[in-house]
N, C-alpha and C positions, 0 to 999 in steps of 0.2 A: 502494499499500499503505498502510497505516497502520503506522505507526515503520519512518521509510523507513532505519535504520540495518542494518535487513535485505538492504536494495538498496543501500547508499551505495559508491560507485566503490572498485572496491580497487585500490591502489596495485601499479602493474604493474613497479615497480622492481624488479631482485634485483640483492643485492650478497651480496658474497664475504663473509661474516660469520658466526660461531659462532652456532648458533640457542640458545635461551633453553633452561635445564638443565632445566626439569620445565613438565609440560605443565597446565594446569588441569583439576579433576578433571570437569566437565561433557564434556570430553573424552573420558573412560572411557565415563560415560553413554550417550555416542551411539554408544558402539561396542557398549556392551551391545543396543541397540537394531537394529543391523546384525548384531550375532550371532542376535537372534531370527529375522530376514530370511533372513539366509544360509541358516537351518537349514531354514525353511520350505519355503525354492524345491529344495533339492536333497533333503530327506529322503524325499520321495514315491517319488525311483528305489528307496528299497531296500523300499516298502512295496507295489508297482505290482502280486504277486502276491495280497497281503492284499487289496487295493483292487480289484485285477478279479473275485476271486472274489465278494466280498461284494455286488459290483456287477453282476454278469452282465455284465462285457464283456471283450471278448479284453484281453492284456498291451496289446498294440501298443495300442489305443484307451485304455486306461489311464494309457498314456503321453502322451497331449496333454493332461492334468497339467502335463506338465512345458512343454509347447510353448505352450498357453494363458498360462500365470506370464509366458513369455519374452515374448509378445505384449504382456501386459499390462505388464510394463517398460520396455519401448519405446516405448509411450504413456503412460502413465502420467507419465511422471518430466515433460516439458512439459505436457503435457496440463494436471496437479493442480499444479506452481506455478504455471502462467498463472490458475489457478481458485481459488490462498490466495493471489492478488498483494497483496490487501487484509488480510491477517491477520500478525499478527505474528508469528514466526519460533516463539516457545513456541509459542503454541496451534496452529499449525500443522502441528508436533509430536505434539502430544497426540490433535488428531482424526486424522492418519495412522496413529497405535496405537491409539487406538478404530476405528477400521475397517477394522484389521488383527485386532485380536482379533474385530470380530462377524464378517470374514469365516471364521477358524478357528472359530468356535460354529456358522455355518453349515453348515459343513463338517463339523463331527462329528456334527448332528442330522437331517443330509440322508438319504434313502434313493432319490436318486436321482442316475445320472453327469450328464445336463446341470446340478445344483442345483450338485455339486461342481465341474464345470468353471466356472461362474459364480462360485463362492465363490471359486475360487483365482483369476478374472479380477480381482475388488474387492481380495483381497488385494495383489495382485501394483501395483496399481493405487495403495495405502497406502503399499507399500514403495516404491515410485519416488518418488512425494514424499517421504515420509520421509529416501531415500537424500541426496537434491537437497538441500532443505535442511539437513539435517543436517553436508552437507559445507560449504555457506556458514558457519553457526553456529561448524565447530572452525575454519575460518580466520580467523576477526573473532577468537572468543576468544583464539586461540593468538599474532594478532599475523604481522604478515610475515615474520619473522626463524623464526619457526617452523611456517607453515602446511603444507606438505608434509607436515611430521611429523603434524602432527593430524591433516592428512585421511589419513595410511599409519593411525594408529592407531584411527580411525572405521572403514575400512575391514576392518583387519585384526579386526575383529570377524566379519566374514563369514567371513575364511579359517577364522579360530577356530574357525564352525561345520563346516566340510569336516572339523576333526580331532576334533572333540568331538561337536559339537550333532548333527550327522546320523548315523553310529555308532548316537550314544546314544536318538536319535528312533527309528532301523528298531530294535534291540534293544526296546525298550518296546512299539512297535507289535506286534514277535513276543510280545511276554509278554501285553498288557493289550488286541490288537485295534488296526487301524492308525486308529480315531478316537483312542483316546487321546493319541499326540503332537498331537492338533491343540487338544485340550482344554486339556494343559498349556501349547503355545504362548499361548492363550490368555488364561490366569491370566499368565503371567509378562510377556504385554505389559500387561494392566492395572497391575501393580506398573509398568515402567518407565513408562507414564504419570504414576506420581505422582511419582516421580524424577524426570521429566523436569519438570513443572509448578514441582518445587521449585527448581530447580536450576538450567535453563538461563535467563540472564541474563535481568529484566524488557526490554523495549525503551519507548524513548520513542516518543509519538506527533506528536511534534513534528515540524518539518521539512519537506519536500519529499516531496509525493502523488506516485508513482509510477504509470505507466498502462501499460496492457496495450504502447500503441504503443513508448514509452520503453524496455518490456523486448525485445519484436520488434528496435531498436535495433539490438541484440546481434547482430542474424546480419548482419550488413551488416561483420561484421569476419572478416578474412579470415587472421587469426591463428590466430582461433576455427576456424573451417574446416580449419583444419589441423592443429586439435590433433584435431579429432571424427574424421578422415581417419586421426590417428596411433592412436586407440582401437580404429577398427575394425581396423584390420589388425593391430594385436596382438592382439587377444581372438579373431579370427578365426584366427590362427595358432595362438597358443598351447591357447583352448579349444576349438579345429573339432579339434584331435589329441587333444586330454584325452576328447572324448564317444567315441573308438573307442579309448581305451587298454586296455581288457580284452581285445577280442582282439589286439592287438598282443600281450600280456602271455601271453597261453592260447596261443593258435596260433606266433606267432612265436618268442619267447623259451623257452617252456614250461614258463614259469612254473604251478605249480597253483593253481585257480580258488579253495582255500581261502585259496590265501597274496595274492590280489591285494588283497582289503581294506588288507593292511599297507601293499603298494608305495602305495597310495592315499593313505593316511597321509603316507608319507613327502613325497606331492607337497603334499600339504596343507600340512605343517610345511614346507615350502620358500615353498609361497605367504606366509607369515604370515611367514617371513624377512623374504620379499621387498618385501613390502608395509611390513615397517616400518624395514630398510637404505633403502629407497627413497628413505621421507619423509624418510629425513634428511639423506643424498644429495644429494635433492631442494631443500632447504632451502639447501643453499652452490653446487652446481654443476647445475642444473636440467634446461640442453639437455645437457651431457656425459651426464647421468645417463640419458636420454631416448635417446639416441643408445647409448650402451654397452649398454643392455637390449635396445633393437632387435639390435644387432649379432650378442648374445650367444644374444639368443633363435635368430634364424634358424641359428646354427652350433649350438645344442643340439639344435634339432629333425631338422635334417641326418643331426648324428650318431645319433639314437636311429633313426633309417629305416634309415641300413646297419650300425649294429650291434643291432640288435631280434633277431637270431636267438642271439644271447650274453645270458644270463640278468643277471647281473652288472651288465655296464654300462648295460643296460638299465636296472635298477633303480636306478645312479644317478645316469643321465641322467633317469630321470622327477623325482627330486627335484631335480635341477639347474634342470629345465623351470618348475620350480612358484616355484623361486626366482628365475631373470631373467625367467619370465613375468609375472611381478606384480611387477620392480622400478620399471617407471616406471608403475605405473598412479595412484599418490598425487600422482607428481607431474605426469600430464596430466590428473589433475581438479583440482590448485591452479592450474596455467595455465586451463584453461578459466573458471574463475572469474576468474583475474586477465584475461582478454582480453575478455572478456564486460563490460568496461567498468561501467556503472552497471546493469547485470543480472544479478551474479552469477548468482544463484538459478535465472535459465534457462540460464545459460552449466554451472552444475552439474549440470543436468535433463539436457543435451544430453549431456554427455559419459557420464551412464549411460546413456541410450538408446543412443549408437554405441557402446558395450561391449556391450551385452543383443545390438544388430543384426549385431555382427560374430560373436558366438559364433554366432547361428543362421544366418547366412550359411557361416562356416567350418564348421559342422558340417554343412550342408547339400552343401558342396564335394566337405569331407572324406567324407561317404559315397559319392560316387559312386566314389571312388578304389579302395574296396576290391573292386569287379569288374576294375582294372585290372591287367597285370602284377605290381604292387608290392604287391597286395591288400593283408593287416593292413598292412603297412608305409608303403600309399598316404596316410593322413593325415599322418603325420609328415613324408612329404615335401613335400606342397603345404603344409603349416603352414609350413617351413621357407621357400617362397616367397613368403607372404601376410608371415611377418616380415621377409623382408630388403623388402617393402616400405612396412614400417611406417620406414626407415630415408629415404625419400623428403620424408615430412611432417617427419619431427624434424630433420634436415639444414636443412632450408627456412628451419624455424624460429629453427633456431639463424645461421644467416644473418643473417636477418631482424632478429634482436633484435645481433647482433654492430655490424649496422651502426648499428642506432639507440643502442646504450649504451656499447660497446666493448668488451676481451676481459673484462673481470671479471664477465662474466656466464656463463661456464663453459657 
Protein backbone atom coordinates (compact mmCIF):
# COMPACT_ATOMS: atom_id res chain seq x y z
CA UNK A 1 0.00 0.00 0.00
CA UNK A 2 1.11 3.55 -0.65
CA UNK A 3 1.15 5.14 2.73
CA UNK A 4 2.27 2.41 5.06
CA UNK A 5 0.80 4.14 8.09
CA UNK A 6 -2.58 2.68 7.24
CA UNK A 7 -1.22 -0.81 7.69
CA UNK A 8 1.31 -0.15 10.43
CA UNK A 9 1.35 -2.78 13.16
CA UNK A 10 -0.93 -1.97 16.05
CA UNK A 11 0.52 -2.24 19.53
CA UNK A 12 -1.30 -5.16 21.13
CA UNK A 13 -0.42 -4.28 24.69
CA UNK A 14 -3.41 -3.13 26.68
CA UNK A 15 -2.75 -1.42 29.98
CA UNK A 16 -5.24 -0.39 32.60
CA UNK A 17 -5.19 3.37 32.15
CA UNK A 18 -7.69 6.19 31.86
CA UNK A 19 -8.75 6.87 28.26
CA UNK A 20 -8.08 10.19 26.57
CA UNK A 21 -10.68 12.80 27.51
CA UNK A 22 -11.49 13.95 23.97
CA UNK A 23 -11.54 12.13 20.65
CA UNK A 24 -10.38 13.82 17.43
CA UNK A 25 -13.18 15.39 15.38
CA UNK A 26 -12.55 13.11 12.43
CA UNK A 27 -13.89 10.16 14.48
CA UNK A 28 -17.31 11.84 14.51
CA UNK A 29 -17.13 12.49 10.78
CA UNK A 30 -16.53 8.77 10.26
CA UNK A 31 -19.57 8.12 12.47
CA UNK A 32 -21.59 10.25 10.04
CA UNK A 33 -20.57 7.84 7.28
CA UNK A 34 -21.63 4.79 9.26
CA UNK A 35 -24.91 6.56 10.06
CA UNK A 36 -25.67 6.78 6.34
CA UNK A 37 -24.68 3.17 5.80
CA UNK A 38 -26.63 1.88 8.76
CA UNK A 39 -29.66 3.76 7.48
CA UNK A 40 -29.45 2.28 3.99
CA UNK A 41 -28.97 -1.25 5.31
CA UNK A 42 -32.29 -1.35 7.17
CA UNK A 43 -34.44 1.41 5.67
CA UNK A 44 -35.60 -1.01 2.98
CA UNK A 45 -37.44 -3.02 5.66
CA UNK A 46 -39.84 -0.13 6.12
CA UNK A 47 -40.33 0.34 2.37
CA UNK A 48 -40.91 -3.25 1.25
CA UNK A 49 -44.62 -2.88 0.39
CA UNK A 50 -43.94 0.24 -1.69
CA UNK A 51 -40.98 -1.36 -3.48
CA UNK A 52 -42.94 -4.57 -4.14
CA UNK A 53 -45.90 -2.69 -5.57
CA UNK A 54 -43.84 -0.40 -7.80
CA UNK A 55 -41.57 -3.13 -9.19
CA UNK A 56 -44.37 -5.73 -9.35
CA UNK A 57 -42.84 -8.39 -7.13
CA UNK A 58 -44.07 -10.02 -3.95
CA UNK A 59 -43.14 -8.56 -0.59
CA UNK A 60 -41.18 -11.73 0.21
CA UNK A 61 -39.19 -11.32 -3.02
CA UNK A 62 -38.63 -7.63 -2.31
CA UNK A 63 -37.03 -8.74 0.96
CA UNK A 64 -34.12 -10.07 -1.11
CA UNK A 65 -32.93 -6.46 -1.22
CA UNK A 66 -31.99 -6.90 2.45
CA UNK A 67 -30.44 -10.34 1.97
CA UNK A 68 -28.34 -9.19 -0.98
CA UNK A 69 -27.01 -6.30 1.08
CA UNK A 70 -25.95 -8.66 3.88
CA UNK A 71 -24.16 -10.94 1.39
CA UNK A 72 -22.43 -7.92 -0.13
CA UNK A 73 -21.19 -6.88 3.31
CA UNK A 74 -19.85 -10.36 4.05
CA UNK A 75 -17.94 -10.49 0.77
CA UNK A 76 -17.20 -6.82 0.37
CA UNK A 77 -15.39 -5.97 3.59
CA UNK A 78 -12.36 -8.29 3.13
CA UNK A 79 -12.44 -8.16 -0.70
CA UNK A 80 -12.45 -4.38 -0.93
CA UNK A 81 -9.83 -4.04 1.79
CA UNK A 82 -7.49 -6.11 -0.42
CA UNK A 83 -8.38 -4.35 -3.67
CA UNK A 84 -7.73 -0.94 -2.11
CA UNK A 85 -4.54 -2.09 -0.40
CA UNK A 86 -2.33 0.44 -2.21
CA UNK A 87 -4.70 3.38 -1.76
CA UNK A 88 -4.25 5.77 1.17
CA UNK A 89 -7.04 5.36 3.69
CA UNK A 90 -8.45 8.83 3.02
CA UNK A 91 -9.02 8.13 -0.66
CA UNK A 92 -10.38 4.66 0.01
CA UNK A 93 -13.03 6.26 2.24
CA UNK A 94 -13.83 8.91 -0.38
CA UNK A 95 -14.03 6.29 -3.13
CA UNK A 96 -16.30 4.09 -1.01
CA UNK A 97 -18.67 7.00 -0.40
CA UNK A 98 -18.64 7.79 -4.12
CA UNK A 99 -19.63 4.22 -5.00
CA UNK A 100 -22.21 4.33 -2.21
CA UNK A 101 -23.77 7.46 -3.74
CA UNK A 102 -23.69 5.96 -7.25
CA UNK A 103 -25.41 2.80 -6.04
CA UNK A 104 -28.25 4.84 -4.57
CA UNK A 105 -28.68 6.85 -7.75
CA UNK A 106 -28.89 3.62 -9.77
CA UNK A 107 -31.50 2.27 -7.35
CA UNK A 108 -33.49 5.50 -7.51
CA UNK A 109 -33.64 5.71 -11.32
CA UNK A 110 -33.85 1.98 -12.11
CA UNK A 111 -37.09 0.43 -13.28
CA UNK A 112 -36.39 -3.27 -12.66
CA UNK A 113 -36.04 -5.41 -9.56
CA UNK A 114 -32.84 -7.03 -10.85
CA UNK A 115 -31.22 -3.61 -11.21
CA UNK A 116 -32.26 -2.74 -7.66
CA UNK A 117 -30.59 -5.91 -6.34
CA UNK A 118 -27.42 -5.12 -8.30
CA UNK A 119 -27.40 -1.59 -6.91
CA UNK A 120 -27.87 -2.89 -3.38
CA UNK A 121 -24.98 -5.34 -3.81
CA UNK A 122 -22.73 -2.55 -5.13
CA UNK A 123 -23.71 -0.33 -2.22
CA UNK A 124 -22.92 -3.12 0.24
CA UNK A 125 -19.44 -3.57 -1.24
CA UNK A 126 -18.78 0.13 -0.67
CA UNK A 127 -20.22 -0.08 2.84
CA UNK A 128 -17.93 -2.96 3.75
CA UNK A 129 -14.88 -1.10 2.47
CA UNK A 130 -15.79 2.12 4.29
CA UNK A 131 -16.53 0.44 7.60
CA UNK A 132 -13.33 -1.64 7.60
CA UNK A 133 -11.06 1.32 6.84
CA UNK A 134 -12.98 3.72 9.10
CA UNK A 135 -12.36 1.46 12.11
CA UNK A 136 -8.62 1.44 11.43
CA UNK A 137 -8.44 5.20 10.90
CA UNK A 138 -10.40 5.78 14.12
CA UNK A 139 -8.11 3.55 16.19
CA UNK A 140 -5.02 5.21 14.72
CA UNK A 141 -6.04 8.83 15.25
CA UNK A 142 -7.38 8.11 18.76
CA UNK A 143 -4.30 6.20 19.91
CA UNK A 144 -4.06 2.96 21.92
CA UNK A 145 -5.56 4.46 25.08
CA UNK A 146 -8.86 5.32 23.34
CA UNK A 147 -9.04 2.88 20.43
CA UNK A 148 -12.11 0.95 21.61
CA UNK A 149 -13.93 4.18 22.45
CA UNK A 150 -13.17 5.54 18.97
CA UNK A 151 -14.50 2.35 17.35
CA UNK A 152 -17.56 2.65 19.60
CA UNK A 153 -18.25 6.18 18.36
CA UNK A 154 -17.81 5.15 14.72
CA UNK A 155 -20.15 2.21 15.19
CA UNK A 156 -22.62 4.32 17.15
CA UNK A 157 -23.43 6.08 13.88
CA UNK A 158 -25.02 2.86 12.63
CA UNK A 159 -26.84 2.39 15.93
CA UNK A 160 -28.18 5.94 15.74
CA UNK A 161 -29.40 5.08 12.25
CA UNK A 162 -31.75 2.49 13.77
CA UNK A 163 -33.17 5.08 16.17
CA UNK A 164 -33.38 8.06 13.80
CA UNK A 165 -32.31 7.32 10.22
CA UNK A 166 -34.43 4.25 9.51
CA UNK A 167 -37.71 5.66 10.90
CA UNK A 168 -37.17 9.00 9.09
CA UNK A 169 -36.30 7.17 5.88
CA UNK A 170 -39.43 5.05 6.07
CA UNK A 171 -41.52 8.16 6.78
CA UNK A 172 -39.97 10.01 3.83
CA UNK A 173 -40.63 7.00 1.62
CA UNK A 174 -44.30 7.07 2.52
CA UNK A 175 -44.50 10.80 1.70
CA UNK A 176 -42.55 10.99 -1.58
CA UNK A 177 -42.23 7.35 -2.66
CA UNK A 178 -39.62 4.73 -1.89
CA UNK A 179 -37.07 6.26 -4.28
CA UNK A 180 -36.93 9.49 -2.26
CA UNK A 181 -34.79 8.13 0.60
CA UNK A 182 -32.32 6.74 -1.95
CA UNK A 183 -31.87 10.22 -3.47
CA UNK A 184 -31.45 11.75 -0.02
CA UNK A 185 -28.80 9.22 0.98
CA UNK A 186 -26.91 9.81 -2.29
CA UNK A 187 -26.80 13.57 -1.69
CA UNK A 188 -25.69 13.14 1.94
CA UNK A 189 -22.96 10.71 0.85
CA UNK A 190 -21.54 13.32 -1.56
CA UNK A 191 -21.47 15.86 1.30
CA UNK A 192 -19.71 13.32 3.51
CA UNK A 193 -17.10 12.79 0.78
CA UNK A 194 -16.08 16.45 1.05
CA UNK A 195 -15.77 16.24 4.83
CA UNK A 196 -13.73 13.03 4.69
CA UNK A 197 -11.38 14.45 2.04
CA UNK A 198 -10.80 17.52 4.18
CA UNK A 199 -10.53 16.06 7.68
CA UNK A 200 -8.98 12.58 7.45
CA UNK A 201 -5.21 13.04 8.00
CA UNK A 202 -2.96 12.88 4.97
CA UNK A 203 -0.76 9.79 4.95
CA UNK A 204 2.86 9.74 4.01
CA UNK A 205 3.71 7.59 1.02
CA UNK A 206 7.09 6.75 2.46
CA UNK A 207 7.85 3.61 4.35
CA UNK A 208 7.37 -0.08 3.72
CA UNK A 209 5.15 -1.08 0.82
CA UNK A 210 2.65 -3.64 1.98
CA UNK A 211 1.62 -6.58 -0.17
CA UNK A 212 -1.35 -8.90 -0.34
CA UNK A 213 0.88 -11.66 0.99
CA UNK A 214 1.78 -9.64 4.09
CA UNK A 215 -1.91 -8.81 4.57
CA UNK A 216 -2.85 -12.47 4.41
CA UNK A 217 -0.29 -13.22 7.11
CA UNK A 218 -2.92 -11.98 9.57
CA UNK A 219 -4.87 -15.19 8.89
CA UNK A 220 -2.21 -17.07 10.84
CA UNK A 221 -3.19 -15.36 14.09
CA UNK A 222 -5.09 -17.76 16.33
CA UNK A 223 -6.26 -14.88 18.50
CA UNK A 224 -7.79 -13.17 15.46
CA UNK A 225 -9.81 -16.32 14.69
CA UNK A 226 -11.03 -16.39 18.30
CA UNK A 227 -12.19 -12.79 17.93
CA UNK A 228 -14.01 -13.70 14.71
CA UNK A 229 -15.70 -16.63 16.45
CA UNK A 230 -16.86 -14.27 19.19
CA UNK A 231 -18.20 -11.86 16.53
CA UNK A 232 -20.19 -14.61 14.80
CA UNK A 233 -21.73 -16.07 17.97
CA UNK A 234 -22.51 -12.66 19.46
CA UNK A 235 -24.36 -11.35 16.40
CA UNK A 236 -26.04 -14.73 15.78
CA UNK A 237 -27.56 -14.69 19.26
CA UNK A 238 -28.60 -11.04 19.44
CA UNK A 239 -29.49 -10.11 15.85
CA UNK A 240 -30.86 -13.56 15.02
CA UNK A 241 -33.39 -12.98 17.79
CA UNK A 242 -33.99 -9.37 16.79
CA UNK A 243 -34.93 -10.42 13.25
CA UNK A 244 -38.07 -12.08 14.63
CA UNK A 245 -38.78 -9.71 17.49
CA UNK A 246 -42.05 -8.43 15.97
CA UNK A 247 -43.95 -11.75 16.22
CA UNK A 248 -42.66 -12.21 19.75
CA UNK A 249 -44.01 -8.79 20.72
CA UNK A 250 -47.39 -9.17 19.05
CA UNK A 251 -48.12 -12.91 19.29
CA UNK A 252 -46.56 -13.66 22.68
CA UNK A 253 -46.53 -10.40 24.64
CA UNK A 254 -49.81 -9.14 23.20
CA UNK A 255 -48.40 -5.74 22.27
CA UNK A 256 -50.39 -3.86 19.62
CA UNK A 257 -48.73 -3.81 16.20
CA UNK A 258 -48.74 -0.02 16.07
CA UNK A 259 -46.67 0.08 19.28
CA UNK A 260 -43.96 -2.26 17.97
CA UNK A 261 -41.89 0.60 16.41
CA UNK A 262 -41.67 2.27 19.83
CA UNK A 263 -40.31 -0.93 21.35
CA UNK A 264 -37.78 -1.15 18.53
CA UNK A 265 -36.67 2.42 19.25
CA UNK A 266 -35.95 1.20 22.79
CA UNK A 267 -33.76 -1.55 21.34
CA UNK A 268 -31.96 0.96 19.14
CA UNK A 269 -31.38 3.35 22.03
CA UNK A 270 -30.01 0.48 24.11
CA UNK A 271 -27.71 -0.55 21.27
CA UNK A 272 -26.40 3.00 20.93
CA UNK A 273 -25.70 3.16 24.66
CA UNK A 274 -24.07 -0.29 24.53
CA UNK A 275 -21.70 0.78 21.77
CA UNK A 276 -20.61 3.91 23.63
CA UNK A 277 -20.33 2.29 27.07
CA UNK A 278 -18.59 -0.78 25.65
CA UNK A 279 -16.06 1.39 23.86
CA UNK A 280 -15.12 3.20 27.06
CA UNK A 281 -15.01 0.02 29.17
CA UNK A 282 -13.02 -1.80 26.50
CA UNK A 283 -10.18 0.72 26.65
CA UNK A 284 -9.67 -0.11 30.33
CA UNK A 285 -10.61 -3.81 30.67
CA UNK A 286 -11.24 -5.26 27.20
CA UNK A 287 -11.34 -8.96 28.04
CA UNK A 288 -13.54 -8.59 31.11
CA UNK A 289 -15.89 -6.47 29.00
CA UNK A 290 -16.30 -9.13 26.29
CA UNK A 291 -16.87 -11.92 28.81
CA UNK A 292 -19.38 -9.86 30.80
CA UNK A 293 -21.24 -8.92 27.61
CA UNK A 294 -21.49 -12.54 26.44
CA UNK A 295 -22.76 -13.76 29.82
CA UNK A 296 -25.22 -10.87 30.17
CA UNK A 297 -26.52 -11.39 26.63
CA UNK A 298 -27.22 -15.05 27.31
CA UNK A 299 -29.09 -14.22 30.53
CA UNK A 300 -31.19 -11.47 28.92
CA UNK A 301 -32.09 -13.67 25.94
CA UNK A 302 -33.09 -16.56 28.19
CA UNK A 303 -35.21 -14.23 30.33
CA UNK A 304 -36.78 -12.79 27.17
CA UNK A 305 -37.78 -16.26 26.01
CA UNK A 306 -39.20 -17.25 29.39
CA UNK A 307 -41.01 -13.97 30.17
CA UNK A 308 -42.21 -13.08 26.68
CA UNK A 309 -45.83 -13.70 27.62
CA UNK A 310 -45.74 -10.58 29.80
CA UNK A 311 -45.71 -7.21 28.04
CA UNK A 312 -43.85 -4.96 30.49
CA UNK A 313 -40.90 -7.31 31.22
CA UNK A 314 -40.61 -8.00 27.49
CA UNK A 315 -40.33 -4.30 26.62
CA UNK A 316 -37.67 -3.80 29.29
CA UNK A 317 -35.73 -6.90 28.21
CA UNK A 318 -35.74 -5.84 24.55
CA UNK A 319 -34.08 -2.54 25.51
CA UNK A 320 -31.60 -4.41 27.74
CA UNK A 321 -30.84 -6.76 24.84
CA UNK A 322 -29.79 -3.77 22.76
CA UNK A 323 -27.52 -2.59 25.58
CA UNK A 324 -25.75 -5.85 26.46
CA UNK A 325 -25.90 -7.23 22.92
CA UNK A 326 -23.76 -4.42 21.52
CA UNK A 327 -21.52 -3.88 24.54
CA UNK A 328 -18.70 -6.06 23.21
CA UNK A 329 -18.82 -5.11 19.52
CA UNK A 330 -16.44 -2.09 19.57
CA UNK A 331 -14.06 -4.07 21.78
CA UNK A 332 -14.05 -7.06 19.43
CA UNK A 333 -13.42 -4.82 16.43
CA UNK A 334 -10.52 -3.12 18.21
CA UNK A 335 -9.09 -6.52 19.18
CA UNK A 336 -9.46 -7.72 15.59
CA UNK A 337 -7.42 -4.74 14.42
CA UNK A 338 -4.80 -5.38 17.12
CA UNK A 339 -4.45 -9.13 16.65
CA UNK A 340 -4.13 -8.78 12.86
CA UNK A 341 -0.67 -7.31 13.44
CA UNK A 342 0.64 -5.84 10.17
CA UNK A 343 -2.76 -6.12 8.49
CA UNK A 344 -5.14 -4.06 10.66
CA UNK A 345 -7.46 -3.18 7.77
CA UNK A 346 -7.96 -6.84 6.88
CA UNK A 347 -8.52 -7.61 10.57
CA UNK A 348 -11.19 -4.92 10.75
CA UNK A 349 -12.77 -6.13 7.50
CA UNK A 350 -12.96 -9.70 8.76
CA UNK A 351 -14.76 -8.61 11.92
CA UNK A 352 -17.33 -6.76 9.78
CA UNK A 353 -17.82 -9.92 7.70
CA UNK A 354 -18.04 -12.09 10.82
CA UNK A 355 -20.78 -9.96 12.36
CA UNK A 356 -22.80 -10.10 9.13
CA UNK A 357 -22.20 -13.85 8.79
CA UNK A 358 -23.45 -14.34 12.33
CA UNK A 359 -26.53 -12.24 11.58
CA UNK A 360 -27.34 -14.27 8.46
CA UNK A 361 -26.76 -17.64 10.13
CA UNK A 362 -28.50 -16.65 13.35
CA UNK A 363 -31.54 -15.35 11.47
CA UNK A 364 -31.81 -18.60 9.51
CA UNK A 365 -31.53 -20.81 12.59
CA UNK A 366 -33.90 -18.59 14.60
CA UNK A 367 -36.46 -18.76 11.79
CA UNK A 368 -36.50 -22.55 12.01
CA UNK A 369 -37.53 -22.38 15.66
CA UNK A 370 -40.77 -20.54 14.88
CA UNK A 371 -42.33 -23.93 14.07
CA UNK A 372 -40.97 -25.51 17.26
CA UNK A 373 -42.98 -25.89 20.50
CA UNK A 374 -41.47 -22.56 21.61
CA UNK A 375 -43.11 -20.84 18.61
CA UNK A 376 -42.49 -17.04 18.68
CA UNK A 377 -40.24 -17.42 21.74
CA UNK A 378 -38.03 -19.91 19.87
CA UNK A 379 -35.59 -17.32 18.44
CA UNK A 380 -34.87 -15.94 21.92
CA UNK A 381 -34.25 -19.41 23.35
CA UNK A 382 -31.87 -20.47 20.59
CA UNK A 383 -30.33 -16.98 20.75
CA UNK A 384 -29.48 -17.59 24.41
CA UNK A 385 -27.63 -20.77 23.43
CA UNK A 386 -25.69 -18.93 20.71
CA UNK A 387 -24.79 -16.10 23.08
CA UNK A 388 -23.55 -18.66 25.60
CA UNK A 389 -21.23 -20.06 22.93
CA UNK A 390 -19.59 -16.61 22.74
CA UNK A 391 -18.16 -17.28 26.20
CA UNK A 392 -15.83 -19.92 24.75
CA UNK A 393 -13.71 -17.64 22.51
CA UNK A 394 -13.90 -14.63 24.86
CA UNK A 395 -12.70 -16.59 27.89
CA UNK A 396 -10.00 -18.28 25.78
CA UNK A 397 -8.70 -14.90 24.59
CA UNK A 398 -8.58 -13.62 28.18
CA UNK A 399 -6.63 -16.70 29.32
CA UNK A 400 -4.14 -16.38 26.45
CA UNK A 401 -3.58 -12.69 27.10
CA UNK A 402 -3.35 -13.31 30.82
CA UNK A 403 -0.46 -15.72 30.25
CA UNK A 404 1.21 -13.27 27.87
CA UNK A 405 0.91 -10.04 29.83
CA UNK A 406 -0.32 -10.70 33.34
CA UNK A 407 -3.52 -9.78 35.15
CA UNK A 408 -3.37 -6.04 34.39
CA UNK A 409 -4.97 -6.72 31.04
CA UNK A 410 -8.43 -7.19 32.53
